[in-house]
C-alpha positions as semicolon CSV with decimal commas, in nm:
position;residue;x (nm);y (nm);z (nm)
1;M;1,696;10,672;18,255
2;V;1,631;10,256;18,340
3;K;1,931;10,095;18,495
4;T;1,879;9,809;18,670
5;V;1,616;9,558;18,610
6;M;1,554;9,196;18,761
7;I;1,373;8,911;18,631
8;V;1,278;8,684;18,883
9;A;1,175;8,327;18,637
10;K;1,083;8,017;18,828
11;K;1,236;7,782;18,568
12;L;1,457;7,843;18,247
13;I;1,374;7,538;18,027
14;Y;1,346;7,469;17,703
15;G;0,956;7,751;17,639
16;G;0,844;8,049;17,477
17;T;0,827;8,250;17,783
18;E;1,173;8,065;17,888
19;K;1,343;8,190;17,580
20;Y;1,191;8,490;17,589
21;T;1,301;8,614;17,916
22;L;1,689;8,505;17,739
23;N;1,594;8,694;17,464
24;L;1,545;9,006;17,673
25;A;1,836;8,963;17,961
26;N;2,083;8,914;17,674
27;F;1,962;9,200;17,510
28;L;1,913;9,458;17,761
29;A;2,238;9,374;17,886
30;K;2,409;9,411;17,613
31;K;2,238;9,824;17,543
32;G;2,396;9,841;17,899
33;I;2,117;9,808;18,107
34;N;2,216;9,611;18,473
35;V;2,034;9,256;18,431
36;I;1,973;9,032;18,710
37;V;1,804;8,712;18,647
38;I;1,723;8,556;18,983
39;T;1,618;8,191;18,894
40;S;1,544;7,774;19,023
41;G;1,723;7,672;18,739
42;G;1,757;7,513;18,409
43;P;1,951;7,481;18,102
44;L;1,879;7,766;17,920
45;V;2,156;7,975;18,267
46;E;2,423;7,889;18,086
47;H;2,294;8,051;17,753
48;F;2,275;8,447;18,024
49;S;2,518;8,714;17,873
50;E;2,836;8,752;18,154
51;K;2,720;9,119;18,205
52;V;2,417;8,893;18,302
53;K;2,392;8,856;18,716
54;V;2,253;8,515;18,760
55;F;2,120;8,493;19,162
56;I;2,056;8,079;19,141
57;I;1,755;7,988;19,403
58;P;1,666;7,626;19,372
59;A;1,381;7,654;19,641
60;L;1,223;7,908;19,417
61;I;0,971;7,593;19,309
62;I;0,872;7,463;19,633
63;P;0,590;7,609;19,779
64;R;0,632;7,574;20,072
65;F;0,938;7,746;20,112
66;K;0,772;8,095;19,954
67;E;0,842;8,348;20,281
68;I;1,250;8,225;20,247
69;V;1,221;8,351;19,856
70;E;1,047;8,593;19,926
71;R;1,274;8,714;20,173
72;K;1,584;8,662;19,977
73;I;1,474;8,781;19,689
74;L;1,379;9,097;19,862
75;H;1,745;9,106;20,042
76;I;1,882;9,122;19,676
77;A;1,662;9,378;19,510
78;K;1,754;9,658;19,803
79;E;2,111;9,572;19,705
80;Y;2,120;9,625;19,298
81;K;1,863;9,827;19,340
82;P;1,564;9,729;19,018
83;Q;1,364;9,989;18,895
84;I;1,245;9,758;18,701
85;M;1,122;9,438;18,837
86;H;0,988;9,162;18,574
87;V;0,830;8,854;18,774
88;Y;0,649;8,606;18,604
89;S;0,544;8,204;18,682
90;T;0,402;7,964;18,497
91;G;0,210;7,820;18,770
92;Q;0,176;7,917;19,155
93;Y;0,372;7,986;19,369
């Protein structure tokens, strides 16, 4: 049984994929699944349920900080131990 899902989304702007991420995270949280979202931010962040744990990493969108960001994501993953990680990008990291 899935207890924790981690979603990594570069930016949460008003696009279709971003709205899908918001709806998915809120739906899973409503069903009792722990949801962690890692993002650089954006206007949709304020629309997550209070049950969704959101980590804002501004450097997520800066390619030269890729290794630092990867370590932060790995650290969060080790702490929360998600059974599923959903990662998408609208461009290169």
